[in-house]
Biopython code that builds the backbone (N, CA, C, O; Angstrom):
import numpy as np
from Bio.PDB.StructureBuilder import StructureBuilder

atoms = [
    (1, "MET", "N", (28.367, -11.179, -38.146)),
    (1, "MET", "CA", (27.226, -10.342, -38.438)),
    (1, "MET", "C", (27.669, -9.153, -39.268)),
    (1, "MET", "O", (28.771, -8.626, -39.110)),
    (2, "ARG", "N", (26.797, -8.760, -40.135)),
    (2, "ARG", "CA", (27.071, -7.583, -40.945)),
    (2, "ARG", "C", (26.682, -6.338, -40.177)),
    (2, "ARG", "O", (25.963, -6.416, -39.181)),
    (3, "GLY", "N", (27.154, -5.193, -40.635)),
    (3, "GLY", "CA", (26.870, -3.912, -39.988)),
    (3, "GLY", "C", (25.385, -3.631, -39.881)),
    (3, "GLY", "O", (24.930, -3.132, -38.852)),
    (4, "THR", "N", (24.609, -3.939, -40.925)),
    (4, "THR", "CA", (23.167, -3.687, -40.904)),
    (4, "THR", "C", (22.488, -4.568, -39.859)),
    (4, "THR", "O", (21.605, -4.113, -39.131)),
    (5, "GLN", "N", (22.907, -5.831, -39.792)),
    (5, "GLN", "CA", (22.317, -6.741, -38.809)),
    (5, "GLN", "C", (22.621, -6.291, -37.379)),
    (5, "GLN", "O", (21.768, -6.378, -36.495)),
    (6, "VAL", "N", (23.836, -5.814, -37.168)),
    (6, "VAL", "CA", (24.221, -5.334, -35.845)),
    (6, "VAL", "C", (23.378, -4.126, -35.463)),
    (6, "VAL", "O", (22.913, -4.032, -34.327)),
    (7, "ARG", "N", (23.174, -3.193, -36.404)),
    (7, "ARG", "CA", (22.363, -2.001, -36.123)),
    (7, "ARG", "C", (20.915, -2.387, -35.817)),
    (7, "ARG", "O", (20.294, -1.814, -34.922)),
    (8, "ILE", "N", (20.381, -3.353, -36.557)),
    (8, "ILE", "CA", (19.006, -3.804, -36.307)),
    (8, "ILE", "C", (18.909, -4.455, -34.929)),
    (8, "ILE", "O", (17.968, -4.190, -34.180)),
    (9, "LEU", "N", (19.875, -5.300, -34.595)),
    (9, "LEU", "CA", (19.883, -5.955, -33.295)),
    (9, "LEU", "C", (19.971, -4.930, -32.163)),
    (9, "LEU", "O", (19.257, -5.038, -31.166)),
    (10, "LEU", "N", (20.849, -3.934, -32.321)),
    (10, "LEU", "CA", (20.972, -2.896, -31.310)),
    (10, "LEU", "C", (19.683, -2.090, -31.177)),
    (10, "LEU", "O", (19.291, -1.736, -30.065)),
    (11, "ALA", "N", (19.022, -1.797, -32.289)),
    (11, "ALA", "CA", (17.758, -1.058, -32.259)),
    (11, "ALA", "C", (16.684, -1.862, -31.536)),
    (11, "ALA", "O", (15.910, -1.306, -30.756)),
    (12, "LEU", "N", (16.633, -3.170, -31.791)),
    (12, "LEU", "CA", (15.655, -4.022, -31.109)),
    (12, "LEU", "C", (15.925, -4.093, -29.608)),
    (12, "LEU", "O", (14.995, -4.037, -28.804)),
    (13, "LEU", "N", (17.181, -4.215, -29.238)),
    (13, "LEU", "CA", (17.526, -4.260, -27.817)),
    (13, "LEU", "C", (17.187, -2.938, -27.129)),
    (13, "LEU", "O", (16.701, -2.934, -25.998)),
    (14, "LEU", "N", (17.438, -1.832, -27.799)),
    (14, "LEU", "CA", (17.101, -0.526, -27.247)),
    (14, "LEU", "C", (15.590, -0.389, -27.070)),
    (14, "LEU", "O", (15.128, 0.085, -26.032)),
    (15, "ALA", "N", (14.822, -0.799, -28.077)),
    (15, "ALA", "CA", (13.358, -0.730, -27.992)),
    (15, "ALA", "C", (12.843, -1.604, -26.852)),
    (15, "ALA", "O", (11.947, -1.193, -26.115)),
    (16, "ALA", "N", (13.398, -2.797, -26.702)),
    (16, "ALA", "CA", (12.978, -3.688, -25.614)),
    (16, "ALA", "C", (13.298, -3.064, -24.261)),
    (16, "ALA", "O", (12.500, -3.178, -23.330)),
    (17, "GLY", "N", (14.434, -2.416, -24.136)),
    (17, "GLY", "CA", (14.809, -1.749, -22.891)),
    (17, "GLY", "C", (13.853, -0.617, -22.556)),
    (17, "GLY", "O", (13.501, -0.432, -21.391)),
    (18, "ILE", "N", (13.431, 0.138, -23.553)),
    (18, "ILE", "CA", (12.482, 1.233, -23.322)),
    (18, "ILE", "C", (11.143, 0.677, -22.863)),
    (18, "ILE", "O", (10.536, 1.216, -21.938)),
    (19, "VAL", "N", (10.674, -0.392, -23.495)),
    (19, "VAL", "CA", (9.400, -1.002, -23.097)),
    (19, "VAL", "C", (9.499, -1.527, -21.677)),
    (19, "VAL", "O", (8.582, -1.305, -20.886)),
    (20, "LEU", "N", (10.568, -2.211, -21.324)),
    (20, "LEU", "CA", (10.730, -2.731, -19.967)),
    (20, "LEU", "C", (10.789, -1.604, -18.946)),
    (20, "LEU", "O", (10.226, -1.730, -17.859)),
    (21, "ALA", "N", (11.454, -0.518, -19.274)),
    (21, "ALA", "CA", (11.529, 0.611, -18.349)),
    (21, "ALA", "C", (10.142, 1.179, -18.090)),
    (21, "ALA", "O", (9.842, 1.565, -16.960)),
    (22, "ARG", "N", (9.298, 1.238, -19.097)),
    (22, "ARG", "CA", (7.943, 1.761, -18.915)),
    (22, "ARG", "C", (7.096, 0.815, -18.072)),
    (22, "ARG", "O", (6.283, 1.264, -17.263)),
    (23, "VAL", "N", (7.279, -0.477, -18.254)),
    (23, "VAL", "CA", (6.481, -1.461, -17.526)),
    (23, "VAL", "C", (6.893, -1.520, -16.063)),
    (23, "VAL", "O", (6.031, -1.646, -15.193)),
    (24, "THR", "N", (8.183, -1.432, -15.768)),
    (24, "THR", "CA", (8.654, -1.631, -14.411)),
    (24, "THR", "C", (8.812, -0.333, -13.618)),
    (24, "THR", "O", (9.051, -0.385, -12.412)),
    (25, "ARG", "N", (8.685, 0.817, -14.258)),
    (25, "ARG", "CA", (8.846, 2.072, -13.541)),
    (25, "ARG", "C", (7.697, 2.248, -12.549)),
    (25, "ARG", "O", (6.531, 2.190, -12.937)),
    (26, "PRO", "N", (8.018, 2.461, -11.279)),
    (26, "PRO", "CA", (6.943, 2.628, -10.302)),
    (26, "PRO", "C", (6.203, 3.940, -10.515)),
    (26, "PRO", "O", (6.788, 4.949, -10.907)),
    (27, "GLY", "N", (4.907, 3.900, -10.248)),
    (27, "GLY", "CA", (4.091, 5.095, -10.368)),
    (27, "GLY", "C", (4.185, 5.945, -9.115)),
    (27, "GLY", "O", (4.944, 5.635, -8.197)),
    (28, "PRO", "N", (3.421, 7.006, -9.084)),
    (28, "PRO", "CA", (3.439, 7.873, -7.898)),
    (28, "PRO", "C", (2.851, 7.149, -6.682)),
    (28, "PRO", "O", (2.121, 6.166, -6.811)),
    (29, "VAL", "N", (3.182, 7.653, -5.534)),
    (29, "VAL", "CA", (2.705, 7.068, -4.286)),
    (29, "VAL", "C", (1.587, 7.939, -3.733)),
    (29, "VAL", "O", (1.745, 9.152, -3.596)),
    (30, "ARG", "N", (0.455, 7.314, -3.417)),
    (30, "ARG", "CA", (-0.658, 8.027, -2.775)),
    (30, "ARG", "C", (-0.578, 7.792, -1.276)),
    (30, "ARG", "O", (-0.363, 6.665, -0.832)),
    (31, "THR", "N", (-0.749, 8.845, -0.501)),
    (31, "THR", "CA", (-0.726, 8.724, 0.955)),
    (31, "THR", "C", (-2.155, 8.653, 1.485)),
    (31, "THR", "O", (-3.006, 9.472, 1.136)),
    (32, "ILE", "N", (-2.397, 7.667, 2.328)),
    (32, "ILE", "CA", (-3.689, 7.505, 2.989)),
    (32, "ILE", "C", (-3.452, 7.628, 4.488)),
    (32, "ILE", "O", (-2.725, 6.829, 5.078)),
    (33, "HIS", "N", (-4.070, 8.632, 5.099)),
    (33, "HIS", "CA", (-3.943, 8.867, 6.531)),
    (33, "HIS", "C", (-5.032, 8.074, 7.271)),
    (33, "HIS", "O", (-6.211, 8.130, 6.921)),
    (34, "LEU", "N", (-4.607, 7.347, 8.286)),
    (34, "LEU", "CA", (-5.556, 6.624, 9.140)),
    (34, "LEU", "C", (-5.279, 6.999, 10.588)),
    (34, "LEU", "O", (-4.210, 6.711, 11.126)),
    (35, "SER", "N", (-6.261, 7.647, 11.211)),
    (35, "SER", "CA", (-6.188, 8.057, 12.606)),
    (35, "SER", "C", (-6.914, 7.017, 13.453)),
    (35, "SER", "O", (-8.076, 6.697, 13.201)),
    (36, "MET", "N", (-6.221, 6.499, 14.455)),
    (36, "MET", "CA", (-6.814, 5.512, 15.346)),
    (36, "MET", "C", (-7.199, 6.202, 16.647)),
    (36, "MET", "O", (-6.347, 6.696, 17.386)),
    (37, "LYS", "N", (-8.507, 6.224, 16.911)),
    (37, "LYS", "CA", (-9.012, 6.873, 18.117)),
    (37, "LYS", "C", (-10.408, 6.346, 18.400)),
    (37, "LYS", "O", (-11.193, 6.113, 17.481)),
    (38, "ALA", "N", (-10.709, 6.162, 19.678)),
    (38, "ALA", "CA", (-12.035, 5.695, 20.109)),
    (38, "ALA", "C", (-12.410, 4.373, 19.430)),
    (38, "ALA", "O", (-13.565, 4.157, 19.063)),
    (39, "TYR", "N", (-11.420, 3.500, 19.270)),
    (39, "TYR", "CA", (-11.611, 2.166, 18.706)),
    (39, "TYR", "C", (-12.139, 2.181, 17.274)),
    (39, "TYR", "O", (-12.876, 1.284, 16.864)),
    (40, "THR", "N", (-11.755, 3.211, 16.519)),
    (40, "THR", "CA", (-12.095, 3.290, 15.092)),
    (40, "THR", "C", (-10.912, 3.858, 14.318)),
    (40, "THR", "O", (-9.999, 4.451, 14.893)),
    (41, "PHE", "N", (-10.947, 3.668, 13.025)),
    (41, "PHE", "CA", (-10.035, 4.334, 12.102)),
    (41, "PHE", "C", (-10.808, 5.497, 11.481)),
    (41, "PHE", "O", (-11.888, 5.294, 10.927)),
    (42, "ASN", "N", (-10.273, 6.697, 11.566)),
    (42, "ASN", "CA", (-10.902, 7.903, 10.996)),
    (42, "ASN", "C", (-12.357, 8.060, 11.443)),
    (42, "ASN", "O", (-13.181, 8.570, 10.684)),
    (43, "ALA", "N", (-12.673, 7.642, 12.627)),
    (43, "ALA", "CA", (-13.995, 7.776, 13.267)),
    (43, "ALA", "C", (-15.090, 6.923, 12.644)),
    (43, "ALA", "O", (-16.162, 6.796, 13.236)),
    (44, "ILE", "N", (-14.862, 6.327, 11.458)),
    (44, "ILE", "CA", (-15.933, 5.576, 10.786)),
    (44, "ILE", "C", (-15.493, 4.236, 10.189)),
    (44, "ILE", "O", (-16.305, 3.543, 9.577)),
    (45, "ASN", "N", (-14.217, 3.861, 10.358)),
    (45, "ASN", "CA", (-13.688, 2.649, 9.704)),
    (45, "ASN", "C", (-14.045, 2.646, 8.216)),
    (45, "ASN", "O", (-14.807, 1.792, 7.762)),
    (46, "PRO", "N", (-13.497, 3.598, 7.458)),
    (46, "PRO", "CA", (-13.901, 3.758, 6.053)),
    (46, "PRO", "C", (-13.499, 2.588, 5.176)),
    (46, "PRO", "O", (-12.543, 1.871, 5.473)),
    (47, "THR", "N", (-14.247, 2.401, 4.082)),
    (47, "THR", "CA", (-13.822, 1.485, 3.031)),
    (47, "THR", "C", (-12.806, 2.238, 2.182)),
    (47, "THR", "O", (-13.074, 3.343, 1.712)),
    (48, "ILE", "N", (-11.651, 1.639, 1.992)),
    (48, "ILE", "CA", (-10.567, 2.257, 1.226)),
    (48, "ILE", "C", (-10.516, 1.574, -0.132)),
    (48, "ILE", "O", (-10.485, 0.346, -0.212)),
    (49, "THR", "N", (-10.507, 2.362, -1.198)),
    (49, "THR", "CA", (-10.485, 1.812, -2.545)),
    (49, "THR", "C", (-9.166, 2.156, -3.230)),
    (49, "THR", "O", (-8.746, 3.313, -3.256)),
    (50, "LEU", "N", (-8.521, 1.131, -3.785)),
    (50, "LEU", "CA", (-7.263, 1.272, -4.511)),
    (50, "LEU", "C", (-7.412, 0.639, -5.886)),
    (50, "LEU", "O", (-8.381, -0.075, -6.145)),
    (51, "ARG", "N", (-6.460, 0.899, -6.760)),
    (51, "ARG", "CA", (-6.384, 0.251, -8.070)),
    (51, "ARG", "C", (-5.231, -0.753, -8.044)),
    (51, "ARG", "O", (-4.200, -0.501, -7.422)),
    (52, "ALA", "N", (-5.404, -1.876, -8.712)),
    (52, "ALA", "CA", (-4.330, -2.874, -8.796)),
    (52, "ALA", "C", (-3.086, -2.200, -9.368)),
    (52, "ALA", "O", (-3.166, -1.493, -10.373)),
    (53, "GLY", "N", (-1.962, -2.413, -8.741)),
    (53, "GLY", "CA", (-0.701, -1.824, -9.163)),
    (53, "GLY", "C", (-0.414, -0.481, -8.519)),
    (53, "GLY", "O", (0.687, 0.051, -8.668)),
    (54, "GLU", "N", (-1.380, 0.077, -7.807)),
    (54, "GLU", "CA", (-1.194, 1.384, -7.173)),
    (54, "GLU", "C", (-0.267, 1.264, -5.967)),
    (54, "GLU", "O", (-0.366, 0.329, -5.173)),
    (55, "ARG", "N", (0.629, 2.229, -5.853)),
    (55, "ARG", "CA", (1.525, 2.285, -4.688)),
    (55, "ARG", "C", (0.911, 3.220, -3.663)),
    (55, "ARG", "O", (0.485, 4.329, -3.984)),
    (56, "VAL", "N", (0.874, 2.751, -2.419)),
    (56, "VAL", "CA", (0.206, 3.492, -1.355)),
    (56, "VAL", "C", (1.114, 3.575, -0.138)),
    (56, "VAL", "O", (1.776, 2.605, 0.230)),
    (57, "ARG", "N", (1.132, 4.749, 0.478)),
    (57, "ARG", "CA", (1.803, 4.933, 1.764)),
    (57, "ARG", "C", (0.704, 5.135, 2.799)),
    (57, "ARG", "O", (0.012, 6.153, 2.790)),
    (58, "PHE", "N", (0.549, 4.168, 3.682)),
    (58, "PHE", "CA", (-0.377, 4.323, 4.797)),
    (58, "PHE", "C", (0.360, 5.089, 5.892)),
    (58, "PHE", "O", (1.440, 4.679, 6.318)),
    (59, "LEU", "N", (-0.210, 6.180, 6.340)),
    (59, "LEU", "CA", (0.314, 6.910, 7.484)),
    (59, "LEU", "C", (-0.654, 6.656, 8.630)),
    (59, "LEU", "O", (-1.745, 7.225, 8.676)),
    (60, "ILE", "N", (-0.244, 5.797, 9.552)),
    (60, "ILE", "CA", (-1.081, 5.322, 10.649)),
    (60, "ILE", "C", (-0.682, 6.090, 11.909)),
    (60, "ILE", "O", (0.496, 6.123, 12.265)),
    (61, "THR", "N", (-1.651, 6.706, 12.582)),
    (61, "THR", "CA", (-1.368, 7.493, 13.780)),
    (61, "THR", "C", (-2.294, 7.079, 14.921)),
    (61, "THR", "O", (-3.503, 6.941, 14.731)),
    (62, "ASN", "N", (-1.721, 6.883, 16.101)),
    (62, "ASN", "CA", (-2.516, 6.646, 17.294)),
    (62, "ASN", "C", (-2.831, 8.021, 17.891)),
    (62, "ASN", "O", (-1.957, 8.673, 18.462)),
    (63, "ASP", "N", (-4.078, 8.451, 17.754)),
    (63, "ASP", "CA", (-4.500, 9.764, 18.222)),
    (63, "ASP", "C", (-5.261, 9.713, 19.548)),
    (63, "ASP", "O", (-5.986, 10.649, 19.887)),
    (64, "GLU", "N", (-5.100, 8.639, 20.284)),
    (64, "GLU", "CA", (-5.760, 8.532, 21.592)),
    (64, "GLU", "C", (-5.180, 9.561, 22.562)),
    (64, "GLU", "O", (-4.016, 9.947, 22.462)),
    (65, "GLU", "N", (-6.023, 9.995, 23.503)),
    (65, "GLU", "CA", (-5.570, 10.910, 24.547)),
    (65, "GLU", "C", (-5.243, 10.168, 25.839)),
    (65, "GLU", "O", (-4.601, 10.720, 26.732)),
    (66, "SER", "N", (-5.685, 8.920, 25.933)),
    (66, "SER", "CA", (-5.374, 8.089, 27.091)),
    (66, "SER", "C", (-4.391, 7.001, 26.644)),
    (66, "SER", "O", (-4.171, 6.842, 25.443)),
    (67, "PRO", "N", (-3.802, 6.258, 27.566)),
    (67, "PRO", "CA", (-2.748, 5.293, 27.196)),
    (67, "PRO", "C", (-3.266, 4.005, 26.536)),
    (67, "PRO", "O", (-3.031, 2.907, 27.041)),
    (68, "ILE", "N", (-3.958, 4.146, 25.426)),
    (68, "ILE", "CA", (-4.472, 2.991, 24.688)),
    (68, "ILE", "C", (-3.529, 2.717, 23.521)),
    (68, "ILE", "O", (-3.203, 3.624, 22.755)),
    (69, "LEU", "N", (-3.096, 1.473, 23.388)),
    (69, "LEU", "CA", (-2.208, 1.067, 22.303)),
    (69, "LEU", "C", (-3.031, 0.591, 21.107)),
    (69, "LEU", "O", (-4.074, -0.041, 21.273)),
    (70, "HIS", "N", (-2.557, 0.895, 19.917)),
    (70, "HIS", "CA", (-3.189, 0.425, 18.685)),
    (70, "HIS", "C", (-2.119, -0.108, 17.745)),
    (70, "HIS", "O", (-0.921, 0.084, 17.954)),
    (71, "ASN", "N", (-2.593, -0.788, 16.697)),
    (71, "ASN", "CA", (-1.710, -1.306, 15.668)),
    (71, "ASN", "C", (-2.493, -1.419, 14.378)),
    (71, "ASN", "O", (-3.663, -1.038, 14.330)),
    (72, "PHE", "N", (-1.868, -1.936, 13.329)),
    (72, "PHE", "CA", (-2.492, -1.973, 12.009)),
    (72, "PHE", "C", (-1.978, -3.180, 11.247)),
    (72, "PHE", "O", (-0.796, -3.518, 11.294)),
    (73, "ARG", "N", (-2.924, -3.833, 10.527)),
    (73, "ARG", "CA", (-2.526, -4.962, 9.674)),
    (73, "ARG", "C", (-3.505, -5.084, 8.504)),
    (73, "ARG", "O", (-4.672, -4.706, 8.597)),
    (74, "VAL", "N", (-2.984, -5.624, 7.406)),
    (74, "VAL", "CA", (-3.795, -6.005, 6.246)),
    (74, "VAL", "C", (-3.201, -7.327, 5.762)),
    (74, "VAL", "O", (-2.344, -7.328, 4.879)),
    (75, "PRO", "N", (-3.645, -8.451, 6.329)),
    (75, "PRO", "CA", (-3.032, -9.739, 5.992)),
    (75, "PRO", "C", (-3.023, -10.038, 4.489)),
    (75, "PRO", "O", (-2.052, -10.600, 3.981)),
    (76, "GLY", "N", (-4.081, -9.674, 3.780)),
    (76, "GLY", "CA", (-4.159, -9.971, 2.353)),
    (76, "GLY", "C", (-3.162, -9.217, 1.504)),
    (76, "GLY", "O", (-2.931, -9.587, 0.353)),
    (77, "LEU", "N", (-2.565, -8.165, 2.044)),
    (77, "LEU", "CA", (-1.538, -7.403, 1.322)),
    (77, "LEU", "C", (-0.160, -7.589, 1.943)),
    (77, "LEU", "O", (0.792, -6.898, 1.581)),
    (78, "GLY", "N", (-0.060, -8.519, 2.873)),
    (78, "GLY", "CA", (1.231, -8.803, 3.486)),
    (78, "GLY", "C", (1.654, -7.790, 4.541)),
    (78, "GLY", "O", (2.830, -7.727, 4.898)),
    (79, "ILE", "N", (0.717, -7.001, 5.043)),
    (79, "ILE", "CA", (1.033, -6.041, 6.100)),
    (79, "ILE", "C", (0.700, -6.702, 7.430)),
    (79, "ILE", "O", (-0.467, -6.859, 7.790)),
    (80, "ALA", "N", (1.743, -7.085, 8.151)),
    (80, "ALA", "CA", (1.570, -7.772, 9.430)),
    (80, "ALA", "C", (1.669, -6.765, 10.572)),
    (80, "ALA", "O", (2.138, -5.642, 10.386)),
    (81, "CYS", "N", (1.231, -7.175, 11.735)),
    (81, "CYS", "CA", (1.337, -6.318, 12.915)),
    (81, "CYS", "C", (2.809, -6.065, 13.229)),
    (81, "CYS", "O", (3.642, -6.969, 13.174)),
    (82, "GLY", "N", (3.093, -4.845, 13.550)),
    (82, "GLY", "CA", (4.419, -4.491, 14.056)),
    (82, "GLY", "C", (4.281, -4.188, 15.529)),
    (82, "GLY", "O", (3.376, -4.695, 16.191)),
    (83, "ASP", "N", (5.166, -3.372, 16.040)),
    (83, "ASP", "CA", (5.058, -2.951, 17.434)),
    (83, "ASP", "C", (3.820, -2.078, 17.596)),
    (83, "ASP", "O", (3.458, -1.320, 16.696)),
    (84, "ALA", "N", (3.178, -2.194, 18.751)),
    (84, "ALA", "CA", (2.006, -1.370, 19.042)),
    (84, "ALA", "C", (2.416, 0.097, 19.113)),
    (84, "ALA", "O", (3.520, 0.433, 19.544)),
    (85, "LEU", "N", (1.503, 0.957, 18.681)),
    (85, "LEU", "CA", (1.746, 2.401, 18.706)),
    (85, "LEU", "C", (1.132, 3.004, 19.965)),
    (85, "LEU", "O", (-0.026, 2.745, 20.291)),
    (86, "ARG", "N", (1.918, 3.805, 20.661)),
    (86, "ARG", "CA", (1.430, 4.545, 21.820)),
    (86, "ARG", "C", (0.756, 5.826, 21.342)),
    (86, "ARG", "O", (0.976, 6.240, 20.204)),
    (87, "PRO", "N", (-0.051, 6.457, 22.170)),
    (87, "PRO", "CA", (-0.665, 7.726, 21.776)),
    (87, "PRO", "C", (0.392, 8.724, 21.283)),
    (87, "PRO", "O", (1.431, 8.929, 21.912)),
    (88, "GLY", "N", (0.087, 9.326, 20.146)),
    (88, "GLY", "CA", (1.005, 10.290, 19.537)),
    (88, "GLY", "C", (2.003, 9.692, 18.573)),
    (88, "GLY", "O", (2.634, 10.428, 17.814)),
    (89, "GLU", "N", (2.168, 8.370, 18.578)),
    (89, "GLU", "CA", (3.116, 7.732, 17.662)),
    (89, "GLU", "C", (2.458, 7.449, 16.318)),
    (89, "GLU", "O", (1.238, 7.319, 16.217)),
    (90, "HIS", "N", (3.294, 7.358, 15.292)),
    (90, "HIS", "CA", (2.786, 7.022, 13.958)),
    (90, "HIS", "C", (3.747, 6.067, 13.261)),
    (90, "HIS", "O", (4.890, 5.885, 13.679)),
    (91, "ARG", "N", (3.253, 5.471, 12.200)),
    (91, "ARG", "CA", (4.038, 4.540, 11.383)),
    (91, "ARG", "C", (3.663, 4.751, 9.929)),
    (91, "ARG", "O", (2.502, 4.995, 9.604)),
    (92, "GLU", "N", (4.651, 4.655, 9.065)),
    (92, "GLU", "CA", (4.408, 4.696, 7.623)),
    (92, "GLU", "C", (4.640, 3.310, 7.056)),
    (92, "GLU", "O", (5.634, 2.654, 7.365)),
    (93, "ILE", "N", (3.707, 2.875, 6.220)),
    (93, "ILE", "CA", (3.806, 1.562, 5.587)),
    (93, "ILE", "C", (3.613, 1.764, 4.096)),
    (93, "ILE", "O", (2.584, 2.281, 3.663)),
    (94, "LEU", "N", (4.600, 1.357, 3.309)),
    (94, "LEU", "CA", (4.532, 1.482, 1.857)),
    (94, "LEU", "C", (4.200, 0.119, 1.263)),
    (94, "LEU", "O", (4.849, -0.879, 1.578)),
    (95, "VAL", "N", (3.182, 0.084, 0.398)),
    (95, "VAL", "CA", (2.737, -1.180, -0.187)),
    (95, "VAL", "C", (2.254, -0.937, -1.607)),
    (95, "VAL", "O", (1.782, 0.151, -1.937)),
    (96, "THR", "N", (2.375, -1.955, -2.440)),
    (96, "THR", "CA", (1.784, -1.926, -3.778)),
    (96, "THR", "C", (0.638, -2.927, -3.790)),
    (96, "THR", "O", (0.821, -4.107, -3.489)),
    (97, "ALA", "N", (-0.539, -2.440, -4.142)),
    (97, "ALA", "CA", (-1.733, -3.292, -4.191)),
    (97, "ALA", "C", (-1.701, -4.077, -5.494)),
    (97, "ALA", "O", (-2.167, -3.587, -6.523)),
    (98, "ALA", "N", (-1.164, -5.271, -5.464)),
    (98, "ALA", "CA", (-0.933, -6.030, -6.689)),
    (98, "ALA", "C", (-2.150, -6.799, -7.187)),
    (98, "ALA", "O", (-2.370, -6.894, -8.394)),
    (99, "THR", "N", (-2.934, -7.343, -6.281)),
    (99, "THR", "CA", (-4.008, -8.252, -6.645)),
    (99, "THR", "C", (-5.379, -7.655, -6.362)),
    (99, "THR", "O", (-5.628, -7.187, -5.250)),
    (100, "PRO", "N", (-6.280, -7.663, -7.352)),
    (100, "PRO", "CA", (-7.643, -7.178, -7.089)),
    (100, "PRO", "C", (-8.338, -8.068, -6.059)),
    (100, "PRO", "O", (-8.069, -9.266, -5.970)),
    (101, "GLY", "N", (-9.223, -7.468, -5.298)),
    (101, "GLY", "CA", (-9.979, -8.222, -4.300)),
    (101, "GLY", "C", (-10.399, -7.333, -3.155)),
    (101, "GLY", "O", (-10.123, -6.134, -3.145)),
    (102, "THR", "N", (-11.064, -7.928, -2.199)),
    (102, "THR", "CA", (-11.487, -7.220, -0.989)),
    (102, "THR", "C", (-10.726, -7.808, 0.184)),
    (102, "THR", "O", (-10.694, -9.023, 0.375)),
    (103, "PHE", "N", (-10.117, -6.935, 0.963)),
    (103, "PHE", "CA", (-9.273, -7.342, 2.079)),
    (103, "PHE", "C", (-9.731, -6.617, 3.343)),
    (103, "PHE", "O", (-10.278, -5.516, 3.277)),
    (104, "ALA", "N", (-9.506, -7.234, 4.465)),
    (104, "ALA", "CA", (-9.818, -6.593, 5.742)),
    (104, "ALA", "C", (-8.568, -5.891, 6.258)),
    (104, "ALA", "O", (-7.462, -6.423, 6.167)),
    (105, "TYR", "N", (-8.758, -4.685, 6.805)),
    (105, "TYR", "CA", (-7.693, -4.054, 7.574)),
    (105, "TYR", "C", (-8.205, -3.952, 9.010)),
    (105, "TYR", "O", (-9.410, -3.855, 9.244)),
    (106, "ALA", "N", (-7.290, -3.974, 9.954)),
    (106, "ALA", "CA", (-7.731, -4.024, 11.350)),
    (106, "ALA", "C", (-6.638, -3.548, 12.296)),
    (106, "ALA", "O", (-5.461, -3.476, 11.943)),
    (107, "CYS", "N", (-7.069, -3.229, 13.503)),
    (107, "CYS", "CA", (-6.157, -3.011, 14.619)),
    (107, "CYS", "C", (-5.826, -4.400, 15.170)),
    (107, "CYS", "O", (-6.720, -5.222, 15.370)),
    (108, "CYS", "N", (-4.579, -4.649, 15.405)),
    (108, "CYS", "CA", (-4.163, -5.970, 15.899)),
    (108, "CYS", "C", (-4.560, -6.215, 17.355)),
    (108, "CYS", "O", (-4.645, -7.361, 17.796)),
    (109, "THR", "N", (-4.800, -5.146, 18.088)),
    (109, "THR", "CA", (-5.054, -5.298, 19.514)),
    (109, "THR", "C", (-6.514, -5.139, 19.906)),
    (109, "THR", "O", (-6.861, -5.401, 21.058)),
    (110, "HIS", "N", (-7.392, -4.713, 18.980)),
    (110, "HIS", "CA", (-8.800, -4.494, 19.325)),
    (110, "HIS", "C", (-9.724, -5.154, 18.309)),
    (110, "HIS", "O", (-9.852, -4.694, 17.175)),
    (111, "ARG", "N", (-10.357, -6.224, 18.728)),
    (111, "ARG", "CA", (-11.309, -6.940, 17.879)),
    (111, "ARG", "C", (-12.446, -5.999, 17.473)),
    (111, "ARG", "O", (-12.972, -5.254, 18.300)),
    (112, "GLY", "N", (-12.816, -6.044, 16.200)),
    (112, "GLY", "CA", (-13.910, -5.225, 15.688)),
    (112, "GLY", "C", (-13.480, -3.853, 15.202)),
    (112, "GLY", "O", (-14.285, -3.126, 14.620)),
    (113, "MET", "N", (-12.228, -3.485, 15.428)),
    (113, "MET", "CA", (-11.732, -2.193, 14.965)),
    (113, "MET", "C", (-11.066, -2.408, 13.612)),
    (113, "MET", "O", (-9.923, -2.859, 13.536)),
    (114, "GLY", "N", (-11.795, -2.079, 12.540)),
    (114, "GLY", "CA", (-11.236, -2.271, 11.214)),
    (114, "GLY", "C", (-12.271, -2.020, 10.143)),
    (114, "GLY", "O", (-13.411, -1.656, 10.432)),
    (115, "GLY", "N", (-11.865, -2.216, 8.912)),
    (115, "GLY", "CA", (-12.754, -1.977, 7.784)),
    (115, "GLY", "C", (-12.322, -2.765, 6.565)),
    (115, "GLY", "O", (-11.568, -3.733, 6.671)),
    (116, "LYS", "N", (-12.810, -2.342, 5.397)),
    (116, "LYS", "CA", (-12.524, -3.037, 4.137)),
    (116, "LYS", "C", (-11.581, -2.211, 3.277)),
    (116, "LYS", "O", (-11.635, -0.982, 3.258)),
    (117, "LEU", "N", (-10.730, -2.912, 2.577)),
    (117, "LEU", "CA", (-9.849, -2.329, 1.587)),
    (117, "LEU", "C", (-10.167, -3.043, 0.271)),
    (117, "LEU", "O", (-9.997, -4.257, 0.168)),
    (118, "VAL", "N", (-10.624, -2.301, -0.723)),
    (118, "VAL", "CA", (-11.033, -2.883, -1.999)),
    (118, "VAL", "C", (-10.009, -2.499, -3.055)),
    (118, "VAL", "O", (-9.751, -1.316, -3.276)),
    (119, "VAL", "N", (-9.426, -3.500, -3.709)),
    (119, "VAL", "CA", (-8.485, -3.271, -4.800)),
    (119, "VAL", "C", (-9.180, -3.623, -6.105)),
    (119, "VAL", "O", (-9.558, -4.772, -6.331)),
    (120, "LEU", "N", (-9.345, -2.620, -6.962)),
    (120, "LEU", "CA", (-10.026, -2.777, -8.251)),
    (120, "LEU", "C", (-9.042, -3.047, -9.360)),
    (120, "LEU", "O", (-7.858, -2.735, -9.236)),
    (121, "LEU", "N", (-9.527, -3.628, -10.454)),
    (121, "LEU", "CA", (-8.689, -3.756, -11.644)),
    (121, "LEU", "C", (-8.317, -2.358, -12.123)),
    (121, "LEU", "O", (-9.031, -1.393, -11.848)),
    (122, "ARG", "N", (-7.224, -2.252, -12.822)),
    (122, "ARG", "CA", (-6.790, -0.946, -13.331)),
    (122, "ARG", "C", (-7.853, -0.334, -14.107)),
    (122, "ARG", "O", (-7.684, 0.771, -14.622)),
]
sb = StructureBuilder()
sb.init_structure("model")
sb.init_model(0)
sb.init_chain("A")
sb.init_seg("    ")
for serial, (resi, resn, name, xyz) in enumerate(atoms, 1):
    if name == "N":
        sb.init_residue(resn, " ", resi, " ")
    sb.init_atom(name, np.array(xyz, "f"), 0.0, 1.0, " ", f" {name:<3s}", serial, name[0])
structure = sb.get_structure()
């Protein structure tokens, strides 16, 4: 290869690396607090709206005053039940909402305790 060809090849590789870095660089993380109490999340089981590709940290807290155990899952986003949370305990779950759609979130231990999570196109 000649010097000019080598410089062009290096410039193309550098440009491709910059483009890949922009595409794969994770964005900021949004924190969503969910309080579990009286068999609801945040007292109303809110609909949570995200954008496809958005990174989210769910901060899940069992705010019961009596010894009621709760848990959290979103099967459509790969969030499975973990250990049940005792009153006063919390868990952080980091997830990237990759696919648009409507998903159910729920307490693993109480039927009917849950809501909708909507992932929109960017």
